[in-house]
N, C-alpha and C positions, 0 to 999 in steps of 0.2 A: 556946310561952312563949319561948323564948329568941330566937325571931325577931322577936316584940314588942320586946324588948330592944335589937335591932339596927336597928331600925326609924329612930330618931332618928339613928343614926349614918348610916347610908346618907342621910338626907335634909341632913345636913349637908355629906357629900363632896359630894354633888351639887350642892349650892348653891355650895360651892366651887369647883367644877369651871365650873360655867355664870359664877361670878364672874369666873373667869381667863379665860375664853374671851371675855367681854365686856370686860375691861381689854384683851386682845388685839387685840380688834376695834377698839377705840378708838385703841389706839397705831397699828395699819395706817392708819386713816384721818387720824390726827393727821400722819401723815409728810407730809413736802414731795414733791411731784410730782417727776419725774426731770427733769434738766435738759434743756433741748431740746438737739437735735443743732445741732452747728455748720453754718454755712449754707456749701455747696460753694464759695462764691466766696473763702471766707476760707484756703483751700487754693491758691489761683494764687499762681504763682510761686515754690513749693516742690518737692516732689519729686511724683511719681507715685505711689509708694507710699504716702505720707501721704493723698492724695486718696483714692484708692480703698478705703482702709480704711471709708468711708461707702459702703455698698453703693448709695446713692441717687445718687453722684457720677460724672462721666464725665471722663477727664483727654485734653486735646486737647495732642498734641506740637506741632503748627504755633507756636503762641504761648503753650505751657507754661500753659494756663489749665486750672482746676477748676471745672467747672459742672454745673449741676443734670441729670440725666438728664431727656429729654424723656418721660415715662412715657405721654403722650397719642397719640404715633406710637410705632411698635416700633423702628423705626431713626432715629437722630438723622438729622435733615437735614444735608444737605451745607452749608449756608449757616451752621450751626452750628459743624461740624468735618468733614473728610471721612472717610470710614470707613476708609481706610488709615494714618491718624493719629490715631483716636479709639481708647481704651484704656476696658475696663471689667470692673472684677472682677480681673484681672490686668494687669500691664504688660508682661509679655514677649510678649503676642499681641496683635495689632491686631482692630479690630473685624470688619473685612473675613475676616480669617482665622478669626476664631472662628464666624462666620455658616456660612463654608463648612466649617469641621470639624464643626459641629454637622449641618449639611445632610446630609454625608458619612456622619456616624454613624448620623443619622436613618434615611437611606436605607439602610445597613447593614443595620439593626436590621430595618426593613419587609421588605426582601429575604430575609433569613435566616427571618423568620416564614413568608414566602409559601412559600419552597422548603420548610421543614418541613412546613407544611400540605399542599402539593401532593405531598409524598414520603409522608406519612402517608396520605393518602386513595388513593394510587395502592398502596401496601402493603396497605392495606384492602382495595382491591378485588380486587389479586392473590391475598391470602390466601382470598378466598370462590372465585376462579375455580376452583383445582383440584377442589374439592368438587362445584361445578355440573358442571365438565368432565368430571369421570369418573362422574357420575351420567349424563350424556347420552351418552357413550360406551358404559356399559354397558347403557341403554335401546336403542341402535342395535345393538350388539352381539347382544342378545336377539334384536331383532326381526330380524335376519338369521339368526341360529339357528332361530328358529320358520319363518321362510321358506324355508330349507334343508330344514327336516323336512316341511315341506308339499309343496314341489317332489320331494322324495324319495318320499314317498308317493303321489303323483299318476304319478310314473314306474313305480313298483311296479304300481298299478292297470292301468296301459297296458300293460305287459309281461304281466302274468296276463291282460289280455283276449285279447292277441295269442295267448298262449301256448294259451289255451283255443279259440282261433279256429281254430288248426291242430290241435289235440289234443297240446297238448305240456304241459297241464297236469299236473302230478304228482299223486297222491293226499297228502291232508295226512297220512293214516295212516302210511304208509310212503315218505317220502320219497327212501330210497336202493334202491328196487326198480328194476330193470336195464330201460332201455330198449329196446322192442322195434318193430322197423322190422315194418310189414305190406306 
């Protein structure tokens, strides 16, 4: 019964929230679009720091100009500005040194990953080897033991045959009997 009494309050609260959300949405759509970024050419003849605040700009030290970064080509063409005089991102490192530094860091990362992978594979192979090596050695040891026992048995049979031939075979009942010469 009490739930039925609270039902209209719940609907009013929902309508109030929906209305505020609608008003907030209307406010968001009514705001003015953001101001367009200034063109890079406006920062020419100023400072490198001011130019590079906009990430789409490239500063050229040869003629102190701020130009739009040529996004169609990865590296700016030399007709625009030489790599040793071009700055992008930070003013204290030229584009040429930036490219070399990035290439060296990427190379070091690749070499370290390769070394780690090779080391891990080598360790994994080495860790498996002792078990396989031990099993192989145990099999060979057992084979040699069995061959030795077989040769020992063959020698005993051959010696017994020779003893029997010359009448030297002792009684198995009394192996400690005295040897008599006839």
